PLY file of the C-alpha trace (Angstrom):
ply
format ascii 1.0
element vertex 457
property float x
property float y
property float z
element edge 456
property int vertex1
property int vertex2
end_header
-5.93 -104.22 51.81
-2.78 -103.95 53.96
-0.82 -105.94 51.39
-1.88 -103.53 48.64
-0.97 -100.45 50.69
2.33 -101.72 52.09
4.47 -100.74 49.05
3.16 -97.16 49.16
2.81 -96.64 52.92
5.83 -94.30 53.09
4.48 -92.21 50.22
1.07 -91.89 51.85
2.70 -90.78 55.10
4.64 -88.10 53.21
1.41 -86.93 51.62
-0.21 -86.65 55.03
2.54 -84.41 56.45
2.75 -82.27 53.32
-0.97 -81.62 53.00
-1.39 -81.01 56.71
1.18 -78.23 56.52
-0.31 -76.88 53.31
-3.82 -76.97 54.77
-2.65 -74.95 57.75
-1.06 -72.38 55.44
-4.16 -72.07 53.26
-6.18 -70.90 56.26
-3.43 -69.03 58.08
-2.22 -66.78 55.27
-5.52 -65.01 54.43
-6.09 -64.40 58.14
-2.62 -62.95 58.68
-2.97 -60.89 55.50
-6.14 -59.34 56.90
-4.35 -58.58 60.17
-1.59 -56.90 58.16
-4.28 -54.66 56.60
-4.12 -56.18 53.13
-7.04 -55.10 50.96
-9.50 -57.71 49.72
-7.97 -57.44 46.25
-4.45 -58.01 47.62
-5.69 -61.10 49.47
-7.33 -62.26 46.24
-4.08 -61.85 44.33
-2.37 -63.90 47.05
-4.74 -66.77 46.31
-4.32 -66.38 42.55
-0.53 -66.40 42.86
-0.67 -69.84 44.43
-2.57 -71.25 41.45
-0.30 -69.52 38.95
2.57 -71.38 40.58
0.52 -74.56 40.69
-0.09 -74.40 36.94
3.58 -73.71 36.25
4.56 -76.65 38.44
2.21 -78.97 36.57
3.53 -77.73 33.23
7.28 -77.65 33.86
7.84 -79.92 36.84
8.40 -83.03 34.72
11.64 -81.49 33.40
13.07 -81.38 36.91
11.99 -84.95 37.67
13.51 -86.25 34.43
16.75 -84.44 35.21
17.45 -85.53 38.82
14.88 -88.23 39.63
11.91 -88.51 41.95
13.62 -88.66 45.35
16.04 -85.76 44.77
13.25 -83.67 43.30
11.00 -84.39 46.26
13.70 -83.52 48.80
14.65 -80.28 47.05
11.09 -79.08 46.59
10.14 -79.92 50.20
13.07 -77.78 51.37
11.93 -74.85 49.23
8.32 -75.24 50.32
9.27 -75.47 53.98
11.40 -72.32 53.93
8.72 -70.48 51.94
6.31 -70.98 54.83
8.75 -69.16 57.12
9.32 -66.22 54.79
5.69 -65.18 55.28
6.42 -64.60 58.97
9.54 -62.54 58.29
8.51 -60.17 55.49
5.03 -58.66 55.22
5.12 -56.83 51.90
2.29 -57.98 49.61
4.53 -58.39 46.56
6.92 -60.60 48.52
4.03 -62.72 49.74
2.69 -63.04 46.19
6.07 -64.23 44.89
6.55 -66.69 47.73
3.00 -68.01 47.40
3.58 -68.54 43.66
6.69 -70.53 44.53
4.72 -72.56 47.09
2.08 -73.42 44.48
4.73 -74.67 42.07
6.32 -76.76 44.82
3.02 -78.37 45.80
2.26 -79.28 42.18
5.67 -80.91 41.74
5.31 -82.77 45.04
1.94 -84.11 43.90
3.50 -85.08 40.58
6.22 -87.10 42.30
3.84 -88.82 44.72
1.10 -89.64 42.23
3.39 -90.97 39.51
5.02 -93.12 42.18
1.65 -94.39 43.42
0.62 -95.20 39.86
3.75 -97.25 39.24
3.56 -99.17 42.52
-0.12 -100.01 42.05
-1.47 -102.83 39.91
-4.69 -102.74 37.92
-6.28 -104.72 40.75
-5.10 -102.39 43.55
-5.02 -98.96 41.88
-8.62 -98.12 42.77
-8.04 -98.99 46.43
-4.74 -97.09 46.59
-6.14 -93.92 45.11
-9.31 -94.10 47.18
-7.17 -94.25 50.33
-4.99 -91.49 48.91
-8.03 -89.25 48.31
-9.38 -89.98 51.80
-6.02 -89.03 53.31
-5.97 -85.82 51.30
-9.36 -84.66 52.55
-8.72 -85.75 56.14
-5.31 -84.19 56.67
-6.19 -80.95 54.89
-9.07 -80.57 57.34
-6.79 -81.37 60.28
-4.26 -78.84 59.05
-6.91 -76.14 58.82
-8.14 -76.89 62.33
-4.59 -76.51 63.67
-5.10 -72.75 63.37
-6.70 -73.05 66.81
-3.32 -74.01 68.32
-1.92 -70.49 68.01
-2.47 -66.86 67.11
-2.18 -65.83 63.43
-0.38 -62.70 64.61
2.48 -64.77 65.98
5.30 -66.89 64.54
4.52 -70.40 65.91
1.82 -71.30 63.37
4.15 -70.53 60.47
6.84 -72.61 62.18
4.35 -75.47 62.64
3.50 -75.41 58.92
7.20 -75.47 58.05
7.85 -78.40 60.39
5.01 -80.47 58.95
6.16 -79.88 55.37
9.76 -80.74 56.33
8.63 -84.03 57.86
7.17 -84.99 54.47
10.70 -85.54 53.13
11.61 -88.19 55.70
9.42 -91.17 54.63
10.28 -90.71 50.95
14.01 -90.27 51.62
14.11 -93.39 53.82
11.90 -95.67 51.71
13.37 -98.88 50.29
10.87 -98.76 47.45
12.50 -98.26 44.06
11.65 -94.90 42.53
9.64 -94.85 39.29
11.01 -94.38 35.82
11.20 -90.75 34.61
7.81 -89.46 33.45
6.98 -89.32 29.78
6.14 -86.09 28.04
2.46 -85.45 27.46
1.23 -82.80 25.04
-1.94 -80.84 25.78
-4.23 -79.50 23.06
-6.66 -77.04 24.59
-8.70 -76.62 21.40
-9.07 -80.38 21.13
-10.39 -80.62 24.68
-12.88 -77.82 24.10
-14.27 -79.55 21.01
-14.18 -82.93 22.72
-16.39 -81.89 25.63
-17.44 -78.25 26.04
-19.23 -79.07 29.29
-16.22 -80.86 30.76
-13.78 -78.17 29.63
-15.84 -75.12 30.65
-16.87 -76.90 33.83
-13.25 -77.43 34.84
-12.58 -73.72 34.38
-15.75 -72.68 36.23
-15.03 -74.92 39.20
-11.52 -73.51 39.28
-12.99 -69.99 39.47
-15.40 -70.80 42.31
-13.18 -73.15 44.32
-10.13 -70.93 43.90
-12.11 -67.98 45.24
-13.36 -70.10 48.13
-9.92 -71.33 49.22
-8.38 -67.88 48.96
-11.09 -65.79 50.63
-13.44 -67.98 52.68
-11.20 -67.96 55.79
-11.42 -64.15 55.91
-15.14 -64.10 55.13
-15.97 -66.76 57.74
-14.00 -64.96 60.42
-16.08 -61.88 59.70
-13.66 -59.35 61.15
-13.68 -61.03 64.58
-10.75 -62.50 66.48
-12.30 -65.99 66.41
-9.79 -67.80 64.19
-11.20 -71.21 65.12
-14.52 -70.33 63.50
-12.93 -69.86 60.09
-10.93 -73.07 60.37
-13.97 -75.10 61.42
-16.06 -73.59 58.60
-13.49 -74.60 55.97
-13.15 -78.07 57.47
-16.93 -78.55 57.52
-17.16 -77.55 53.85
-14.38 -79.99 52.93
-16.11 -82.78 54.85
-19.29 -81.95 52.94
-17.37 -82.26 49.68
-16.03 -85.64 50.73
-19.52 -86.80 51.72
-21.03 -85.76 48.39
-18.33 -87.10 46.09
-19.15 -90.80 45.94
-22.98 -90.76 45.98
-23.19 -88.02 43.35
-20.66 -89.86 41.22
-22.56 -93.13 41.37
-25.81 -91.34 40.50
-24.08 -89.80 37.47
-23.17 -93.30 36.22
-26.89 -94.03 35.82
-27.97 -90.95 33.87
-26.83 -88.21 31.54
-24.12 -86.64 33.70
-24.94 -83.19 32.36
-28.40 -83.27 33.90
-26.91 -84.05 37.29
-24.30 -81.31 36.75
-27.13 -78.82 36.22
-28.80 -79.90 39.47
-25.56 -79.88 41.45
-24.50 -76.47 40.12
-27.95 -75.09 40.88
-27.89 -76.39 44.45
-24.35 -75.04 44.95
-25.67 -71.66 43.78
-28.58 -71.82 46.26
-26.16 -72.72 49.05
-23.97 -69.79 48.05
-26.92 -67.42 48.16
-27.85 -68.86 51.56
-24.33 -68.20 52.87
-24.46 -64.66 51.54
-27.80 -63.94 53.21
-27.64 -65.98 56.42
-23.90 -66.54 56.93
-23.70 -63.79 59.55
-26.85 -64.92 61.39
-25.15 -67.44 63.63
-22.45 -70.09 63.76
-24.82 -73.06 63.55
-26.48 -71.76 60.40
-23.09 -70.86 58.91
-21.80 -74.39 59.44
-24.96 -76.08 58.20
-25.10 -74.12 54.96
-21.33 -74.41 54.57
-21.64 -78.20 54.71
-24.35 -78.13 52.04
-22.19 -75.82 49.91
-19.32 -78.30 50.15
-21.55 -81.27 49.24
-22.41 -79.71 45.89
-19.63 -77.25 45.02
-16.58 -79.48 45.51
-17.69 -82.65 43.61
-18.52 -80.58 40.51
-14.97 -80.89 39.17
-15.03 -84.69 39.39
-18.40 -84.79 37.62
-17.10 -82.56 34.83
-13.93 -84.65 34.46
-15.94 -87.87 34.38
-18.22 -86.41 31.69
-15.24 -85.33 29.58
-13.62 -88.74 29.96
-16.73 -90.39 28.55
-15.48 -89.06 25.20
-11.82 -90.00 25.60
-10.03 -93.10 24.43
-7.94 -94.79 27.08
-4.78 -93.89 25.18
-5.66 -90.17 25.34
-6.65 -90.27 28.99
-3.43 -88.72 30.25
-3.63 -85.82 27.84
-7.24 -85.07 28.75
-6.60 -85.25 32.50
-3.58 -82.96 32.22
-5.44 -80.42 30.10
-8.45 -80.33 32.39
-6.21 -79.86 35.41
-4.48 -76.90 33.75
-7.89 -75.49 32.83
-8.95 -75.78 36.47
-5.77 -74.00 37.55
-6.42 -71.18 35.06
-9.87 -70.68 36.55
-8.41 -70.74 40.06
-6.04 -67.93 39.08
-8.91 -65.71 37.93
-11.42 -66.61 40.68
-9.79 -65.00 43.74
-9.12 -61.72 41.95
-12.64 -61.45 40.54
-14.25 -62.43 43.85
-12.11 -59.94 45.79
-13.33 -57.14 43.51
-16.93 -58.18 44.23
-16.20 -58.27 47.98
-14.71 -54.78 47.87
-18.01 -53.52 46.45
-20.58 -55.76 48.15
-18.96 -56.71 51.45
-17.90 -60.13 52.70
-21.13 -61.79 51.56
-20.09 -60.91 48.01
-17.85 -63.99 47.89
-20.78 -66.36 47.91
-22.95 -64.17 45.70
-20.07 -64.36 43.25
-19.82 -68.17 43.40
-23.62 -68.44 43.11
-23.65 -66.30 39.97
-20.88 -68.35 38.36
-22.61 -71.64 39.22
-25.93 -70.40 37.79
-24.29 -69.22 34.56
-22.61 -72.58 34.21
-25.90 -74.42 34.82
-27.47 -72.35 32.04
-24.61 -73.24 29.70
-25.02 -76.95 30.44
-28.76 -76.75 29.72
-27.88 -75.15 26.38
-25.48 -78.00 25.58
-28.08 -80.63 26.55
-30.34 -79.16 23.89
-27.55 -79.30 21.32
-26.16 -82.78 21.88
-27.54 -86.22 22.64
-26.40 -87.86 25.89
-23.64 -90.44 26.02
-25.23 -93.90 25.79
-25.05 -95.87 29.02
-22.98 -98.60 27.37
-20.29 -96.06 26.45
-20.36 -94.21 29.78
-17.29 -94.78 31.93
-17.27 -95.60 35.62
-17.20 -92.44 37.73
-14.67 -93.65 40.30
-12.10 -94.65 37.67
-12.63 -91.52 35.57
-12.55 -89.11 38.49
-9.46 -90.68 40.05
-7.54 -90.33 36.79
-8.83 -86.82 36.25
-7.69 -85.67 39.67
-4.20 -87.06 39.21
-1.50 -84.47 38.56
0.37 -85.54 35.47
3.57 -84.32 33.78
3.07 -82.06 30.82
5.13 -81.50 27.72
7.22 -78.35 27.63
5.15 -77.11 24.72
1.48 -76.30 25.33
-0.47 -76.45 22.07
-3.63 -74.37 22.21
-4.44 -74.24 18.55
-4.73 -76.33 15.46
-5.60 -76.02 11.83
-9.36 -75.37 11.78
-9.67 -76.94 8.38
-7.91 -80.17 9.31
-8.83 -82.89 11.81
-6.56 -83.05 14.82
-4.63 -86.25 15.28
-3.14 -87.48 18.52
0.04 -89.44 18.96
-1.80 -92.67 18.31
-3.26 -91.42 15.06
-6.83 -91.16 16.34
-8.69 -88.41 14.61
-11.08 -85.91 16.10
-13.52 -85.38 13.26
-15.40 -82.17 12.76
-18.99 -81.91 11.66
-21.00 -78.89 10.64
-19.76 -75.45 11.61
-22.49 -75.15 14.20
-21.57 -78.39 15.93
-17.88 -78.70 15.12
-17.02 -78.26 18.77
-18.61 -81.56 19.68
-18.22 -83.89 16.72
-16.36 -86.47 18.79
-18.05 -89.63 19.97
-16.99 -91.78 22.90
-14.88 -94.73 21.92
-14.21 -98.01 23.61
-11.57 -100.64 23.10
-13.78 -102.72 20.82
-14.99 -102.13 17.31
-18.61 -102.38 18.38
-18.68 -98.93 19.91
-21.97 -97.40 20.97
-21.93 -93.74 20.01
-24.29 -90.80 20.35
-26.58 -90.60 17.36
-25.10 -88.36 14.70
-26.11 -87.24 11.27
-23.92 -86.49 8.30
-23.11 -83.05 9.64
-22.26 -83.95 13.23
-24.15 -84.67 16.42
-27.88 -84.58 16.25
-29.32 -81.41 17.84
0 1
1 2
2 3
3 4
4 5
5 6
6 7
7 8
8 9
9 10
10 11
11 12
12 13
13 14
14 15
15 16
16 17
17 18
18 19
19 20
20 21
21 22
22 23
23 24
24 25
25 26
26 27
27 28
28 29
29 30
30 31
31 32
32 33
33 34
34 35
35 36
36 37
37 38
38 39
39 40
40 41
41 42
42 43
43 44
44 45
45 46
46 47
47 48
48 49
49 50
50 51
51 52
52 53
53 54
54 55
55 56
56 57
57 58
58 59
59 60
60 61
61 62
62 63
63 64
64 65
65 66
66 67
67 68
68 69
69 70
70 71
71 72
72 73
73 74
74 75
75 76
76 77
77 78
78 79
79 80
80 81
81 82
82 83
83 84
84 85
85 86
86 87
87 88
88 89
89 90
90 91
91 92
92 93
93 94
94 95
95 96
96 97
97 98
98 99
99 100
100 101
101 102
102 103
103 104
104 105
105 106
106 107
107 108
108 109
109 110
110 111
111 112
112 113
113 114
114 115
115 116
116 117
117 118
118 119
119 120
120 121
121 122
122 123
123 124
124 125
125 126
126 127
127 128
128 129
129 130
130 131
131 132
132 133
133 134
134 135
135 136
136 137
137 138
138 139
139 140
140 141
141 142
142 143
143 144
144 145
145 146
146 147
147 148
148 149
149 150
150 151
151 152
152 153
153 154
154 155
155 156
156 157
157 158
158 159
159 160
160 161
161 162
162 163
163 164
164 165
165 166
166 167
167 168
168 169
169 170
170 171
171 172
172 173
173 174
174 175
175 176
176 177
177 178
178 179
179 180
180 181
181 182
182 183
183 184
184 185
185 186
186 187
187 188
188 189
189 190
190 191
191 192
192 193
193 194
194 195
195 196
196 197
197 198
198 199
199 200
200 201
201 202
202 203
203 204
204 205
205 206
206 207
207 208
208 209
209 210
210 211
211 212
212 213
213 214
214 215
215 216
216 217
217 218
218 219
219 220
220 221
221 222
222 223
223 224
224 225
225 226
226 227
227 228
228 229
229 230
230 231
231 232
232 233
233 234
234 235
235 236
236 237
237 238
238 239
239 240
240 241
241 242
242 243
243 244
244 245
245 246
246 247
247 248
248 249
249 250
250 251
251 252
252 253
253 254
254 255
255 256
256 257
257 258
258 259
259 260
260 261
261 262
262 263
263 264
264 265
265 266
266 267
267 268
268 269
269 270
270 271
271 272
272 273
273 274
274 275
275 276
276 277
277 278
278 279
279 280
280 281
281 282
282 283
283 284
284 285
285 286
286 287
287 288
288 289
289 290
290 291
291 292
292 293
293 294
294 295
295 296
296 297
297 298
298 299
299 300
300 301
301 302
302 303
303 304
304 305
305 306
306 307
307 308
308 309
309 310
310 311
311 312
312 313
313 314
314 315
315 316
316 317
317 318
318 319
319 320
320 321
321 322
322 323
323 324
324 325
325 326
326 327
327 328
328 329
329 330
330 331
331 332
332 333
333 334
334 335
335 336
336 337
337 338
338 339
339 340
340 341
341 342
342 343
343 344
344 345
345 346
346 347
347 348
348 349
349 350
350 351
351 352
352 353
353 354
354 355
355 356
356 357
357 358
358 359
359 360
360 361
361 362
362 363
363 364
364 365
365 366
366 367
367 368
368 369
369 370
370 371
371 372
372 373
373 374
374 375
375 376
376 377
377 378
378 379
379 380
380 381
381 382
382 383
383 384
384 385
385 386
386 387
387 388
388 389
389 390
390 391
391 392
392 393
393 394
394 395
395 396
396 397
397 398
398 399
399 400
400 401
401 402
402 403
403 404
404 405
405 406
406 407
407 408
408 409
409 410
410 411
411 412
412 413
413 414
414 415
415 416
416 417
417 418
418 419
419 420
420 421
421 422
422 423
423 424
424 425
425 426
426 427
427 428
428 429
429 430
430 431
431 432
432 433
433 434
434 435
435 436
436 437
437 438
438 439
439 440
440 441
441 442
442 443
443 444
444 445
445 446
446 447
447 448
448 449
449 450
450 451
451 452
452 453
453 454
454 455
455 456
């Protein structure tokens, strides 16, 4: 294990510092915004701005990396991200905060892009699973630690913003000092949104839905959990408990999904996330113990949903199209995360702080209904053609460079063809959105049963 991690130890240390600082900011900014008398909608826009920048960073960041290389890109973006954290403590106009938060989101996406492409190159097929499992564990751990650091100061003061800036600045040191050779410039990857929607409606819509609910949670839950009190530690602990719940649920739910039609598990998980959301809306103000307990349950089911949706979508993807699918689903998630905070903040302004979790519950229930509809329209992926959850989810969560052109359309009368020449065939008009079967590397593929006009209903 140590031998496998040694070549990427510096990168993992940089990730730890960066995400610790970013985790602190994600909890600190909504709290300070509330203290500055921002409206719930203005706080929601603040959260959306971050994901707008995140999407832009995913889409355009590869250009910067190709131009100046991984190390220079990382150093430059860390500097921008570090100073952005300080601007929030100097200027308190909402529009300035929105612009700076957008810039921060773009920086974080580019930093992820540098780190993850580097990890991919330095890992072998034998060690990649271990490396990315450790990487994911570090992500969840240090984000939680960063959020809990809110207890070290007062959101009304300057020190917490300074602490976030220091942590992000430290992220540049291990990468700048590493002896490890930087990776080759990333290749361009085109994204066809229409193709992804036809490939797997559940995976595509699920990525957007989870973006809506999780984006709303990250942007507004710190304010909701604090409940208008001065107890900043309560909000930080609540977020950390929910994240720990998500980490606890990820692996067991994923392994269960390998043994059944993933869509059926997605329905159950979305339904339980909705029940937990309703519970938080009703009982969240009844006491800290109940708030934490239900928050943990919410995290167990709400956060792994994205990985389940990605794994389901990847059951229909050839290995050679894996990068395109992962990139497109990530952008779809980011689009949902842009819309989620704004929509949830409108609900909160009308229904009070509990409206956040009523909102997420409603979205989860609607999605569960959609998945049930799709189950009735399409046969499940055969077990022999179903991919391994851990491999599929790890690739789906990786931030990948995108082409400068984002194709969202195609000729409806013609099959779409990827770079490798693999066609996405279309069946009857009713089922054209899903006339793609999972493919494996062999010619003896096991596919869902289809008729002449597409998948069997």
